[in-house]
N, C-alpha and C positions, 0 to 999 in steps of 0.2 A: 502496501498501501505506498499511495509517496504520501508526502507533506501536502498535498495541496485538499486531497481524500479528505485525511487525514482532522485539515482541521475544518471542516466543513461536519464533521464527524463530533467537535470535539465537544459544541451542548448535550446532547443525544448522549456523549459517553463519563459526561459529565452526572448530569442526572439520569444517569442506569438504564436509560430505554434504551438499548440498540443492542443485539443480538450474544450472547457470548463472544461465538464466532471474530466477532470482527471489537470488539471487545480486546480481547488477547492482540490478534491484531494492530491491533492501537498502542495495547500498552510492548510488543516487541521493538514499534517503532519508536518509541519517543523510549528507550533504551539505549536507542546510538544516536537520535539526532535530536542535540543541544535546542535547537528552535521549534520545533515542535514546544516539548521540554516544558520550554522555555514558557507557552504558546498559555498552553495547560495548566499550568502555575501561575500565571498572570488573569488568564481569567477566573481562576478557583477562587483565591483575593481580592482578585473586582465581588465575586459572588459574596466572595464570607464580609468582606468591610461594609455593600451597599445594604446586607442584611439588616449590620449594626447600626447604620448611618439612618435609615429611613422602616426602621423598626414599626414603629404606629405613626405612617405614615404612605397614606395615598394616593399610588397614581392618578389622573383622571382615566376615566377606557378611553376618549376619546384620544391621548395621547400617548395612552397606551399598542393602542392597536397604528400610532401611525410608524411609534417601534418596531413593535412586529415585524411590518410590512418593507420598512424599511431594511431591516438586519435580512429577512428573504431575496430580497430583491438582489444586496447587495451580496450576499455568500450564491449564491446560486450559481454565477458567475462561472 
């Protein structure tokens, strides 16, 4: 699996919404690829920090939808 595919799957990997075979492939790749390892670690830290910072705050539904679709468009490429 190449870096591009790994990066597309990182969110599902973190959320544990990925098949075991793909999970294992990602883990093997991350062992040898510092770039993807860094992206994974940064994404996980960002999620943890966001949860702490925004623990009691709600994102407006409209903004949530806009962000969701922007992310999908950007990473669909």
